[in-house]
C-alpha distance (Angstrom), angle and dihedral (degrees) to the residues before:
residue distance angle dihedral
M1 . . .
F2 3.81 . .
V3 3.80 91.6 .
K4 3.82 92.1 49.1
H5 3.75 91.1 50.8
G6 3.78 90.0 49.4
M7 3.77 91.7 50.4
N8 3.84 91.1 52.0
S9 3.75 90.2 48.7
G10 3.75 91.0 49.5
F11 3.79 93.6 52.1
S12 3.81 89.5 46.4
S13 3.77 90.4 52.1
L14 3.79 92.3 48.2
A15 3.86 90.9 50.4
S16 3.79 91.0 48.2
S17 3.77 91.4 49.2
A18 3.79 91.6 51.1
V19 3.83 90.7 51.2
L20 3.80 91.2 49.0
R21 3.78 91.9 49.5
R22 3.81 91.1 52.0
Q23 3.79 91.1 48.4
K24 3.81 92.8 48.6
F25 3.79 90.4 49.7
L26 3.80 89.8 50.5
I27 3.77 91.8 49.6
R28 3.84 91.3 49.8
S29 3.79 89.6 48.8
L30 3.77 91.6 52.5
K31 3.79 96.1 42.1
G32 3.77 109.9 156.7
Y33 3.78 95.5 12.4
S34 3.83 117.2 159.0
V35 3.78 134.5 -140.9
S36 3.82 87.1 -92.6
D37 3.79 88.2 60.9
K38 3.79 89.8 50.0
I39 3.82 89.3 56.1
R40 3.79 89.7 58.3
M41 3.79 95.1 45.9
E42 3.74 129.2 73.6
A43 3.77 114.5 -136.5
V44 3.81 118.1 -96.8
K45 3.78 108.8 -96.2
C46 3.78 113.6 -125.2
L47 3.81 109.8 154.3
S48 3.80 112.5 157.6
G49 3.76 112.4 -136.7
G50 3.84 87.7 -8.2
A51 3.76 123.6 170.7
S52 3.76 87.4 -170.9
L53 3.79 130.6 96.9
E54 3.79 125.3 -144.2
A55 3.78 103.8 -117.9
N56 3.78 119.4 -124.6
A57 3.82 87.8 -125.4
E58 3.77 98.3 173.4
S59 3.82 91.4 54.1
V60 3.77 89.8 50.2
L61 3.79 91.4 49.4
R62 3.79 91.8 50.3
A63 3.78 93.1 45.6
I64 3.81 99.4 50.9
T65 3.78 103.0 33.5
P66 3.84 108.7 96.6
S67 3.75 120.5 -133.7
L68 3.80 117.9 -116.4
D69 3.80 104.6 -97.6
P70 3.79 121.2 -174.2
T71 3.82 90.1 -149.5
R72 3.77 92.7 64.3
H73 3.80 121.2 93.2
K74 3.78 133.8 -138.1
G75 3.79 112.2 -67.8
Q76 3.78 99.0 24.0
A77 3.83 91.1 101.3
G78 3.75 92.3 57.3
K79 3.80 144.0 -60.0
I80 3.81 112.7 -144.4
A81 3.81 129.4 -173.8
V82 3.81 123.6 -160.5
I83 3.81 116.1 -157.0
G84 3.79 105.8 -157.0
G85 3.75 146.2 76.6
C86 3.80 127.8 111.9
R87 3.81 137.8 166.7
E88 3.78 95.3 -69.3
Y89 3.83 100.1 37.2
T90 3.75 123.9 48.0
G91 3.83 102.3 136.5
A92 3.79 98.0 65.7
P93 3.83 98.1 59.2
Y94 3.78 89.9 44.1
F95 3.84 92.3 52.5
A96 3.81 91.3 49.9
A97 3.80 95.2 45.9
I98 3.80 98.3 43.1
S99 3.79 91.7 46.0
A100 3.79 88.7 57.6
L101 3.77 89.7 54.8
K102 3.83 94.5 44.0
I103 3.82 89.4 55.0
G104 3.77 93.7 51.5
A105 3.80 112.4 -83.9
D106 3.79 111.4 141.7
L107 3.81 98.5 -142.0
S108 3.78 133.8 23.2
H109 3.78 124.5 -171.0
V110 3.80 131.4 -169.8
F111 3.77 122.3 -156.6
C112 3.82 108.5 -163.5
T113 3.79 145.0 138.3
E114 3.80 121.9 -71.1
G115 3.82 90.5 -111.4
A116 3.83 90.4 59.4
A117 3.80 100.1 39.1
T118 3.77 101.3 79.2
V119 3.83 91.9 46.3
I120 3.81 92.1 50.6
K121 3.78 92.2 46.2
S122 3.78 89.5 52.9
Y123 3.80 90.8 58.2
S124 3.78 93.8 61.5
P125 3.84 138.5 -5.2
E126 3.82 87.2 -150.0
L127 3.81 94.3 78.0
I128 3.79 124.8 81.4
V129 3.81 105.2 -137.3
H130 3.84 123.9 -161.8
P131 3.88 113.9 -169.2
I132 3.81 94.9 -160.3
L133 3.78 104.6 121.8
E134 3.82 122.7 94.8
E135 3.79 134.8 -153.2
S136 3.80 126.4 -148.9
Y137 3.82 95.0 -110.2
N138 3.82 89.3 62.4
I139 3.79 94.2 54.4
S140 3.83 100.9 33.4
G141 3.83 92.3 126.2
V142 3.80 94.3 50.2
N143 3.80 121.3 102.4
D144 3.80 124.9 -130.3
E145 3.81 94.4 -93.0
G146 3.81 90.7 50.1
K147 3.86 90.3 50.6
R148 3.78 90.0 51.9
D149 3.79 89.7 52.7
I150 3.80 91.0 49.5
S151 3.80 90.4 49.4
K152 3.81 91.1 51.0
K153 3.82 90.3 49.4
I154 3.79 91.5 52.3
L155 3.81 92.2 49.6
S156 3.79 91.4 45.9
E157 3.78 90.9 51.5
F158 3.82 91.9 50.3
D159 3.83 91.4 46.1
K160 3.80 88.5 64.4
W161 3.78 89.1 66.5
M162 3.80 103.5 29.6
E163 3.85 99.4 95.0
R164 3.81 91.1 53.1
F165 3.81 95.7 62.2
D166 3.78 126.9 92.7
C167 3.83 93.4 -166.8
L168 3.80 141.2 0.3
V169 3.80 125.5 -140.0
V170 3.78 108.6 -155.8
G171 3.80 123.3 -167.3
P172 3.83 115.8 23.7
G173 3.80 105.5 133.8
L174 3.81 91.1 -13.3
G175 3.83 97.5 135.9
R176 3.77 124.3 -155.5
D177 3.73 103.5 -91.5
P178 3.86 106.9 148.3
F179 3.81 97.5 -135.4
L180 3.80 92.6 44.7
L181 3.81 91.6 50.3
E182 3.77 91.0 48.7
C183 3.78 90.5 55.5
V184 3.79 92.8 46.2
S185 3.82 89.3 51.5
K186 3.78 88.6 58.6
I187 3.81 91.0 47.9
M188 3.85 89.8 52.0
T189 3.77 90.6 50.0
R190 3.77 91.5 50.5
A191 3.82 91.7 47.6
R192 3.77 89.3 52.2
Q193 3.80 91.1 50.9
S194 3.82 87.8 52.2
N195 3.83 92.5 49.2
V196 3.84 92.2 -119.1
P197 3.86 114.0 153.7
I198 3.80 116.7 -115.8
V199 3.80 127.6 -153.7
V200 3.81 110.2 -163.5
D201 3.79 122.2 -158.4
G202 3.82 141.2 149.3
D203 3.79 114.4 0.5
G204 3.81 88.5 0.3
L205 3.81 86.0 71.2
F206 3.81 89.7 52.6
L207 3.80 87.4 54.4
V208 3.83 94.1 46.2
T209 3.79 94.2 45.4
N210 3.80 89.2 57.7
S211 3.81 94.0 40.3
I212 3.83 104.2 31.6
E213 3.80 91.3 166.6
L214 3.82 88.3 75.7
V215 3.78 90.3 76.3
S216 3.80 104.7 12.9
G217 3.81 109.7 129.6
Y218 3.80 93.5 1.8
R219 3.81 105.3 130.6
L220 3.83 92.1 -166.8
A221 3.79 93.9 61.5
V222 3.79 124.0 100.7
L223 3.79 125.2 -166.7
T224 3.80 118.2 -160.9
P225 3.80 106.9 -170.1
N226 3.81 126.5 176.9
V227 3.79 119.8 -144.7
N228 3.85 96.0 -77.6
E229 3.81 94.3 41.2
Y230 3.80 90.5 49.1
K231 3.79 90.6 50.1
R232 3.79 91.4 54.4
L233 3.85 91.0 47.1
V234 3.80 92.2 51.7
Q235 3.81 92.1 47.6
K236 3.81 91.7 48.3
V237 3.81 99.4 42.7
L238 3.79 105.4 28.3
G239 3.81 96.2 28.3
C240 3.81 95.1 -132.1
D241 3.79 142.0 85.7
V242 3.80 122.5 -89.0
N243 3.84 112.7 -80.0
D244 3.79 108.6 -146.9
Q245 3.81 89.5 -174.3
N246 3.82 91.7 64.2
T247 3.79 104.6 33.4
H248 3.78 96.6 148.4
G249 3.80 97.2 44.5
E250 3.75 91.2 45.9
L251 3.79 93.3 51.0
L252 3.80 90.3 48.7
S253 3.80 90.0 50.8
L254 3.79 92.9 47.8
S255 3.77 93.5 51.0
K256 3.81 92.7 46.6
Q257 3.77 91.6 47.8
I258 3.83 90.6 56.0
G259 3.76 90.9 48.5
N260 3.80 101.8 -90.4
V261 3.79 95.0 -56.0
T262 3.80 109.4 166.2
I263 3.82 113.5 -109.0
L264 3.77 125.2 -166.0
R265 3.81 107.1 -162.8
K266 3.77 106.9 -158.3
G267 3.79 118.2 -140.7
K268 3.80 145.6 106.9
S269 3.78 84.0 -44.7
D270 3.77 115.4 21.4
L271 3.81 111.2 -126.8
I272 3.79 119.1 -153.1
S273 3.79 128.1 -169.4
D274 3.79 139.2 164.2
G275 3.79 91.7 -174.0
E276 3.78 93.0 -90.9
K277 3.82 100.4 79.3
V278 3.77 140.9 -22.1
Q279 3.79 122.1 -112.2
S280 3.78 125.4 -175.2
V281 3.79 135.0 -152.3
S282 3.82 111.9 -154.7
I283 3.80 100.9 161.9
Y284 3.80 111.3 148.0
G285 3.79 111.2 -93.4
S286 3.74 131.1 163.5
P287 3.81 134.3 -57.5
R288 3.83 88.6 -141.9
R289 3.79 109.9 99.8
C290 3.82 102.1 -170.9
G291 3.81 115.7 163.7
G292 3.81 118.1 -96.6
Q293 3.80 101.1 48.7
G294 3.79 90.4 108.2
D295 3.79 88.8 58.0
I296 3.78 90.4 53.5
L297 3.81 87.7 51.3
S298 3.80 94.7 51.1
G299 3.79 92.5 49.9
S300 3.78 90.5 46.0
V301 3.80 94.9 49.4
A302 3.82 89.6 50.6
V303 3.82 92.1 55.4
F304 3.81 95.6 44.8
L305 3.80 92.4 44.0
S306 3.83 90.3 55.6
W307 3.80 90.6 47.0
A308 3.80 91.5 48.6
R309 3.82 89.1 53.1
Q310 3.80 89.5 53.4
C311 3.80 89.0 51.9
N312 3.78 91.6 49.9
S313 3.79 92.4 49.9
A314 3.83 93.9 50.0
A315 3.84 106.2 100.5
E316 3.79 93.4 -148.1
R317 3.76 93.7 59.1
E318 3.79 102.3 91.2
S319 3.76 99.7 158.4
T320 3.80 141.4 112.7
I321 3.81 88.3 -97.6
S322 3.83 92.4 55.9
R323 3.78 90.6 51.7
T324 3.79 94.6 51.2
N325 3.80 120.8 99.3
P326 3.85 104.4 -92.4
T327 3.80 91.7 -141.1
V328 3.82 89.5 58.7
L329 3.82 91.3 46.7
G330 3.82 90.3 49.7
C331 3.81 91.2 52.0
I332 3.80 93.2 47.9
A333 3.78 92.9 49.3
G334 3.82 95.0 42.8
S335 3.75 93.0 48.9
A336 3.80 94.4 47.0
L337 3.85 94.6 47.3
L338 3.82 93.1 49.1
R339 3.78 91.2 51.2
K340 3.82 92.5 49.0
A341 3.77 92.6 47.0
A342 3.78 91.5 47.1
A343 3.83 90.6 51.6
L344 3.79 91.7 50.9
A345 3.79 92.3 47.4
F346 3.81 91.4 49.2
E347 3.76 90.9 49.2
H348 3.82 88.5 62.0
K349 3.80 103.3 30.9
K350 3.81 104.5 27.0
R351 3.81 112.2 -177.0
S352 3.81 93.6 0.9
T353 3.85 92.5 60.1
L354 3.80 111.7 135.6
T355 3.82 132.6 -172.4
T356 3.85 90.0 -102.6
D357 3.84 88.0 57.7
I358 3.79 91.2 54.2
I359 3.81 91.9 48.5
E360 3.78 90.1 54.6
H361 3.80 89.9 58.0
L362 3.83 97.6 49.8
G363 3.78 95.2 90.9
Q364 3.82 94.2 45.5
S365 3.81 91.0 48.9
L366 3.75 92.8 50.5
E367 3.79 93.6 45.0
A368 3.80 90.3 53.9
I369 3.80 89.7 59.8
S370 3.76 103.7 30.3
P371 3.88 112.7 22.6
A372 3.80 115.1 -145.2
S373 3.76 94.4 -117.7
């Protein structure tokens, strides 16, 4: 038994030494490299016991990003709708919606409360803002029947636009007002019935964690939890605490348990799974953790997901990319682009980097990988 243990330790040491030698060689080869070089280089993969695969993110970005074609008309490059924005939170839906436009979507809508609409409109004339959502404080004197009528009116108003959208982003700046969440639940159900992809982030994850049936089994849903949101999901769905010793297996199990919904677990390396396998994106990003980067990610994933679906539906695209789940492709591309834009922004602004700085580098980062023409 002792000898066997020693042999295993020896093999482990040899493997570790080989990895270290390769890393040292890489470092020597890249001696003097700058942040700009980091942007063009995917991080070295070194996942012990990993069932994950470092995604070839740049290839994915090149494959699914459409070229700018003068024969195309407005809307063909993507129509995105963000469901979020209330009295307290107006920045998050703006970040998600404007990021979608900066990447290349043609139209970006925001469905929010009346109290948030004017503020969001003032941020940019590029966004189409619909002040149709209601919070409980606005209807405190309304009886139950009246509330049902208001809810029906909200859903009816959203239905007028539903068929135009390529993807919904649910949650940025949504808040946790009970009546508002109830209305958004109905919107999500209607979107699912219409086969419209849904990216869920922020308070949308609070809603989904407490009503998992909203996304369960829906293969066009994407969840983008941060560390705390992921913890709550695991506790709710798997009935246990997060196991950092089995990150890949746990993520696979979580996705499968929700019916193969795609999950993008945000972290030092973003882990992505649709219940079939785990892929990671470890491209160098930024050490600056300013709020709002998750909103950029949700808007980005929505655009790339819709582009990936266009690739998959094109008959001439008989490739590995075209046979890959578009929600996974969208997550890989969105994660990679955010990291590259964050690195560029940090190179210029250092500690003072803000979310708005990162947004301004999205186009440049994408152009560096997938030129417009």
